[in-house]
N, C-alpha and C positions, 0 to 999 in steps of 0.2 A: 556685529558680524565677528568680532574677536572671539567671541565664546565658541564659534563653530569652525574657526580656521584650522584647529589640529585635526579636524575630520576630512579636510580637503587635500587632495594630492597636489603637490607643487609641480612646476614645470620640470624640474629634475627628477621627481618621482616618476611622472609620465614618461619622460625620456628613458629612464633606466628600465621601465617595465616594457618598453617597446624593444629595447636593445638587449636587454639581459634577462635570462630565465631566473637567475639567482635573486633578482629584485622582487619576484612574485613570492619568494619564500615567506612563509608565515613565522611569526616569532614562535621559537621553541619554548613551550611552558615547562615549568618544573613538574614533570610527570610524576604522579605518586607511585606508579608500578612499572612503567616501561623502563628496561635497563638502559644504562648510559650508552649513547650512539644509536638508539633505536628511536626513530622520529614518531612523534604522536601529536596530537592537538586536543584542545580542551573537549571538543564535541565527542572524541572517542573514549574519553575517560569515564569511569562509572560515575552515574549521577549521584551527587552528595545529598544527604538527607535534607539539606536546606532546599533542594530544588524538587523534592517529592511533592509535587502541588496537585496532581491529579487525583480525583476521587472517583468512586463508582459512577456519579452522576456525569462527570466530565467524560468518562469512558464511554457511557451510554450516548451521550451527545455526539461524541466522535463517531460512533457507528451510525448514528442517525444522519450525520452529515455525509457519510459514504453511501448508505443504502437508500435514503429517500432522495432519489435524483432521476434523471431521465431514462437512463439505461436500465434501471431496475423496473421503472414503470412500463418499459417496453419488453421486459424479459419474456413473459408468458405469450405475448402476441407474437414475438419472433419465433416461437416454437409451433405456431399453427401450420408453417410449411412442413412440419414432420407428420402431420395428421393428427396431432394430439388436440383434444378438447382443452378448455381453459381450466377445467378443475385438474385434468391429468397433468398440465404444465405446473399448476400450483403444487401438486403432490411431488413432482420431479424437483422443483426448487426447494420444497421443505425438506425432502429426504437428503438431497445434495448438500443443502446448507447445514442440516444437523451433523451429517458426517463430516463435513469439512470443519465445523465449529468445534469438534472434539480436539482436532489438531490446533485450530486457532486459540482455543482456551489454554491448551497445554503449553504452547509456545508463549503465549501472553502471560502465563504464570511464570515461566522461565525469566522472561524480561523483568517482571515485577520483583523476582527474588534477587537477580544478579544486578540489575539496574545497568545492564550494558547494552549497547546496540546490536542488532542483528549480526553486523559485519565482524564484531568482536566475539559474541556468543558462539557463532557457529565454528570457531577455531577448536573448541572443545570436542566437537563431533568429527569434523573433516581434517583437522590438522592445520597448523598456522599458515601453510602455502596453499593447499588445495581449497581452503575457504574462500580464497579469492575468486575461484571459478563460481562458486555459488554467488558471490557479491556481484561479479561482472553480469552473470545471467540475469539476476534481479534488476540491476541497474539499466541494462539495455531495454528489457521489457517495460520497466517504468517509463523510460524515454518515449518508447514507442506510443504507449497509451496515453501519456501526457499530450502527445501530439494529436492523437485521434480525438481525445476528449476536447481539446481546444478547437478543433475543426467543428465538433458538434456544438460546442458553446457558440461558435459563430453563426449557426443556423438560428440560435435563438436571438442573437443581435439583430439579425435581419427582421425577424418578427417584431422585435421591440421598436425598431426604426420604422418599420412599416405601420405599426400602430399610431406613432406620432406624425409621420409624413408618409402618407400612401404614394406619393410620387417616387419614393425610393424604388418602387417596383420597376420604373422605367430608367434606372440608372444605366447609362450607356456601357457597353462592354468593349474594352479595347485590347483584350487578350486573345490570342489565337485558340482555336479548339484544342491544340495539342497541349496547351498549358493544363487542361484538366479542370479549370476553375475559371469562372467569370470575374469580371472586376467587381461587381457587387458582392459576391461570395468572398473574395479575397479581402475586401475592404472591411466586411463584417467579421471575418476571421481575425484580422488585424486588430479591430476595435475591441473584440473579445480578449486577445492577448494583452492588450494595454490594460484593460480592466482587471485581469487577473494578476498582473505583474507586481502590484503593490502587496498583494497578499502573500506573495512569495518571499516577502522580505520578513515576514513575521516568524519568530522562532517557535518551535514546537510547544515550549512551556507557555506561550501566550495565545494559544489558539482558542480558548474557551468562548470568548465572545463571539467568535465567528461560527463556533458549533452551535451556541445558544441561538443566534439569529436565524440560522439555516433550520435548526431543529424545531423552532417555532413555526416559521413561515411556511416551509414546503409541506408539512402535513396538512395544514389548513387548505393550501391550493390543491393538494392531491384529493382530499375528500370532497372539496367543492367541485372539482372537475367531474369526478365520478357521479356525484349527485346530479350534476346538470345532465350528464349523458344518461343516467336512468330516466330523468324527467323527459328528456327529448324523446327516448324510445317509447315511453308510455306503455300501452299494452303489448308492444313487441319485446319488451325488456325479458319477460318470463321465457318465451320461447327461445330467445337469443342465448339465454344462459343455461337452458336445459338440454343442450346437445348431448347425444350419447356417443360413447366411444365407438369408433369404427375399426380400430386395430386390435388384433388378438395374436396369440401365439408369438412365434419369432418375431414377427413385424412389430408387434406391440412391444415386446421387451427391447428390440433394437431402438425404436423411436424413444421409449422411455429413457433409457440408459444414455442415449446420445444427448437428450435434454439435460440430464443430470450432468454429464461431463461438460457440456458446453457452457452451462451457467456456473458451475462451481469453477471451472477452468479460469474464468474471468477474474475470480476473487482469490484464488489460491496464492497469489502473490503476497496477499496480507498475511497468510498462514505462515510465510517465511519471516517477514520482518514486523509483525505486530509488536515485537519487543522494542522496536524503535519508539514506540509510544508507551506501552506498558511499564517502560523503565521509569517513567515519571510518576507512577502510582504510589500513593501513600501506604496502602495496605495491598499486599499480594492478592488477597481473596477477591478484590475488585476484578481481577482479571476473569474470574469464573462466571461473572455475569453475562459473559458473551455466549456461553453455551445455550442460555435460554432465550436471551434478547435477540441475538442476531438472526437466527432462523425465523423467529416471529416477525421482526420487523421486515426482513427480506421478503417474507412470503405476503405479508399484509400489503406492502407497497406494490408488489408485483400483481396482487389480486385486484387492487383498485385499478390498475392500468388495464388488466384483462377484462374486467366488468365494463369499464368505459368503452374499451375497444369493441367488444361484443355488441353493446347496446347501440353504438354509433354505426356498426357495420349494417344494422337493421334499418337505420335511418338514412344512411348516405350510399349504402351498397358497396362500400370499399373498406378495407382495414386500415384504420388510422393508427399506425404503430407508435409514433412519437408524440409527445405532448405538443411539439410545435405544429404538427399536422392538424391538431385540434384547434390550436389558436388561429391558424390559417382560416379555418371554418368560421370563426368569429369575425375575422377581418373581412371575409367575403361578404358578410351581411351588409357592410357599409355603414353600419349604425355607430353612433358615438359610444353606445353601450358595449358593443362588441369590440370596439378598439380599445376601450378602457380595460376590459377583463383580458384582452389579449396582452396588453402592455403589463399589467400587474403579474399575470401568470408567466409570461415570458421572462421578466425580471426575476421571479422567484426561481424558475428553472435554470436561468443563467447563474444565479447564486449557487444552486445546486452543483452545477458543473465546476464551479470555481472551487468549492469545498472539496469535491471529489478529487480534483487535480492536485490541490495541495496535499491532502492527506495520504491518498493512495499513491500518488506518483512523484511530486516535486520533492517532498521531504524524504520519502524513501530513497530516490536516486541520489539526493544530496548526502544522505548518511552513508550511501555505499561509495560514492566517489570520495568522499572525505576519508574513508577507511583505506581506499586504494592508494591514494596520493596525500597523506596527511602532511607531508612537507609543504604542499601548495595549495591544498583544498580544505576549507572549513565548510560547515553546513550552509553557510550564507553563500559562498562561492560555488557550492555544488548545486544550490537552487538556481543561481545564475546560468550555470551551464545547462541545467535541465529546461529553464524557460527559454533559451536561446538555442543552443545546439540541439537539445532534445527535441524541440518543436519543429524548427525549420529544416533540420537536416533530413527528416523523414518525408517532407513534402506531403502532409496528410491528404491534401485535395487530389493528388495523383493516386495515393493508395486507395482512397475511397471510390474514385471515379473509374479506375482502370485495372485495379489488382485486388479484388475482393479476396482471391486465394490467399494473399499475404495476410489479410486480417484473420482468415481462418486459420493459418498456420500459427499466427501469434497467439490466437486463442488456444490452440492445441498445445502451445508451449507449457500450458498448465500442467501437463503430464510429465513434465521435466521438474517444475517447481514443486509439484505436489509430494513427491517422495522426499525431496530436499527438506521439506517441512516436517514430514512425518518422521524421517530418520532422526532429525534433530530432537524431537519430542521423545521418541523411543529411547534415545541415547541418555537424555537427561533423567528420565524417570525409571527406565528399566536396566540400563547399563551402569551409569554413574550413581544410581541411587539417590538423586538430587544433590550430590556431593561434588560441587565445583570449586576449584581454587581460583577465584577471580583474578588476583594478582598475576597467576601464571599465565592466563590468557593474553598478556601483553609481553611475555617473554618469548622471543622467536626461537629460543632453544630449550624451552622448558618442557614440562610434561606433556604438553599438548603439541609437541613438535612431531611425535610419533616417529616415522621413518621417513627421512627427507622432507619433512613438513607435510606428509600425506598420511591419513589414516586409511589403510587399504580396505578395511572392513566396511566403512561407509561408502567408499567408491564402488566396491563390489555390490553393495546393496542398490545403488543407484544404477549400475549397469543392468542388473537383473530385473529391476523395476521398469526401467526405460527402454531397454533393448527390444522386446517383444512389440513395443508400441511405435517403433520407427516406421514400419510400413504405413500405418495409419497416418502418421505425420506426413509422409510422402504423398499420401492420397489427398490430404487436406491442402497441400500446395499444387498438386497436379491432379485433378479428378479423372484424368484419363489412365492414371496408374491404378490397376486393379489389385485388390488385396484379398478377394474371396472371403473365406470365413474368418480371417483376422478382423474384419469389421466388427465382429462380435465382442472381441477382446478390446478393441480401440473404443468401441461405444461405452465401455466401462473404465476408460482410461484413468481417470482421476481416483475412483474408488481402488481399482486394481493396484495402481502405482504407489498409493499411499500405504495400502495394507502390506503389500509384498515388500516394498522397501524397508519398512519398519521391522517386519518380522525376520528378513534375511539378516539386517544389521544386529538384531538381538541375538539371533542364532550364532553368527560369526563372531561376535564378542564374547558369548559364552564359551565357545570351543576354543578360541584363540585370544584370550583376554591381554590387554595391554595393562600390565600391573602398574606401571608408573602413574597412569591417569585415574586409578581406582584408589581414591584416598579414603581415609577413615572418617574425616570430618570435614564439612564445607567450610570454605573460608571466604568471608564476605568482605567486600572493599571497605564499607563503613565501619566494620568491626576492627580491621586492621588499622585504619586511620585513628579510630578511638583509642586503640591500645598504644598507638605511636604517641598520641598526644598526652596520654596518661603518663607513659614512660618518660616523655620530655619534661612534663612537669614535676614528676618525681626526682628526675635528674638535676632540674633546676633548684628544687627544694633541698636536695642532698648538698648541692654546691653552696647554696646559701647557709646551711647549717654549718658546712666545713669553714666557710668565710667568717661566720660568727665565732666559731671555735677559735680560729686564728686571731681574730681581733680580741676576743677575751684573753687568750694566752698573751698577746702583746700588752694588754693592759696590766695584766698580773705581773708581767716582766717589769713593766715600768714602775709599778708600785714597789716591787721587791728591791729595785735599784733605789 
């Protein structure tokens, strides 16, 4: 026990942390770039070359961890309510995914070049202080979806337990109807929360084994489930999959673009902070793999789910949106074989939700909170906040049972994050010309301070991109709020806001350039540190030569005497 005692808090430590905010203060590291008096922590510093551990395969596994999971499986089936066929839904996802991945790849390349987290990188675009608005926006949405996905994972735990103990279906309920959740549902939710908790302790640098396990298991389960569904449908599979489009003209355009925005809006958060992960890449070019791989994997997973849903609709006469509705059909057979496959598949989909929550929500929120309060919050503490406050504060069972409009509004918030991401990409490639002074990103009054810590050009770009979409966001929150023809613009919200935000920022930056931030040559952190090390070694060498000369002179003087 003696070798772990220094990791444990003493009674005095616990007492201090209960009674004093200062006791929670993190040790201030010797920052390589932050000026004296500016607080930072290790997780906000540029990633040193020794920690560039991610390769192209790691990045692909990361995206498989995000994309091959329950919500992607259900993506096309969720669009049937718009009147789209499965293949129209597939086209919407591929089109939206390709458009989004242009921005994702661009910002991924930025992170791989600068090796800084999103919260630091966006200072170059928005200014040292306004960047905090972007960080807070991303963090709160990450908390929200972390909560919702935890609840969804709890549904899988219910299936898992039912496969082992069918009597769990009769678990007594002791909660009132006003709670919005039964005792069984809350217990399953809590069990899933406990299962994912240890994974939230893993630092981003060490996530590869998790990506690998999920990347192997879930594709097998997805293909197997689709194959079973086709087999069950038999001769009915063909007619089920050959449905013709019934929407044309304005109605078809509205439904298609609504599908594009609703699906891309759920993933646009990663377009902002993909740099939180790409900063660990060994080679910047690895970030470009996203532009081909992500739309393909996204579309393939959604297609598997859509084919299975269409085939099983012909068999059961109902739309089975989620994988857990399918596992329930296996449990309903009462056979040991059905229970076995329900257990295995539920376990795989649970792992999928855990992987999604870690990569897309937990770590992202942790990076953001560490940047906002570096004096008190590290990535580890940020993950603990996300896994506790971020989950339970939103009471996801209440949100899912009685406030579906809030979920719609949170999804529509993608039209706020989309221009944030595209403006960042446009600023790096078309305004700054890929020339960023990384050390200056840590200086509160450096070249990226702009005016009062705000770059008004990027703010105007956001206002112009988001402003016309506010009526649509209001309609998402309250469907009784009529918006007329604004619905057509709102249907294109993600694409419109990304394109308009980027163009406005480029135009304003060309008309009213901020000369101080337009540098002649990029300054990278690792090059500065290498130059400092060389200079230090040369300085030490010069000192040694001077000492040797003094010693030689002293010896000569002694001999002369």
